[in-house]
C-alpha positions in Angstrom: -7.3 37.2 -16.5 -6.6 35.3 -19.7 -8.9 32.7 -21.1 -7.7 29.1 -21.6 -8.0 28.0 -25.2 -10.6 25.3 -25.9 -9.7 21.9 -27.2 -11.0 22.7 -30.7 -8.9 25.9 -30.8 -5.8 24.0 -29.8 -6.5 21.3 -32.4 -7.0 24.0 -35.1 -3.8 25.8 -34.1 -1.8 22.5 -34.2 -3.2 21.6 -37.6 -2.3 25.0 -39.0 1.4 24.7 -37.8 2.4 21.4 -39.4 5.9 22.7 -40.3 8.5 20.0 -39.9 12.1 21.3 -39.6 14.7 18.9 -40.8 17.5 17.9 -38.4 20.8 19.7 -38.7 23.8 17.6 -39.6 25.3 18.1 -36.1 22.0 16.9 -34.5 22.1 13.7 -36.7 25.7 13.1 -35.6 24.8 13.6 -31.9 21.8 11.2 -32.2 24.0 8.6 -34.0 26.8 9.0 -31.4 24.4 8.6 -28.6 22.9 5.4 -30.1 26.3 3.9 -30.8 27.6 4.8 -27.3 24.5 3.2 -25.7 24.8 0.0 -27.8 28.5 -0.2 -27.1 28.0 0.1 -23.4 25.3 -2.6 -23.5 27.8 -4.9 -25.3 30.4 -4.2 -22.7 27.9 -4.9 -19.9 27.0 -8.3 -21.5 30.7 -9.2 -21.9 31.6 -8.3 -18.4 28.6 -10.1 -17.0 29.6 -13.2 -19.0 33.2 -13.1 -17.9 32.5 -12.2 -14.2 29.0 -13.6 -13.3 27.5 -12.9 -10.0 27.2 -16.1 -8.0 24.7 -15.1 -5.3 
């Protein structure tokens, strides 16, 4: 069976692999599109709620 690495070994391995890859342009566009879509839908929800409030 394989041994589980210790906490110190994991910490050392993570410290050795501090390579940060930049986001691709398409990834940036997807993130921006998702954020814009989410904010736009929130605005639509607020407007619809203001125009047609639930009177319970």
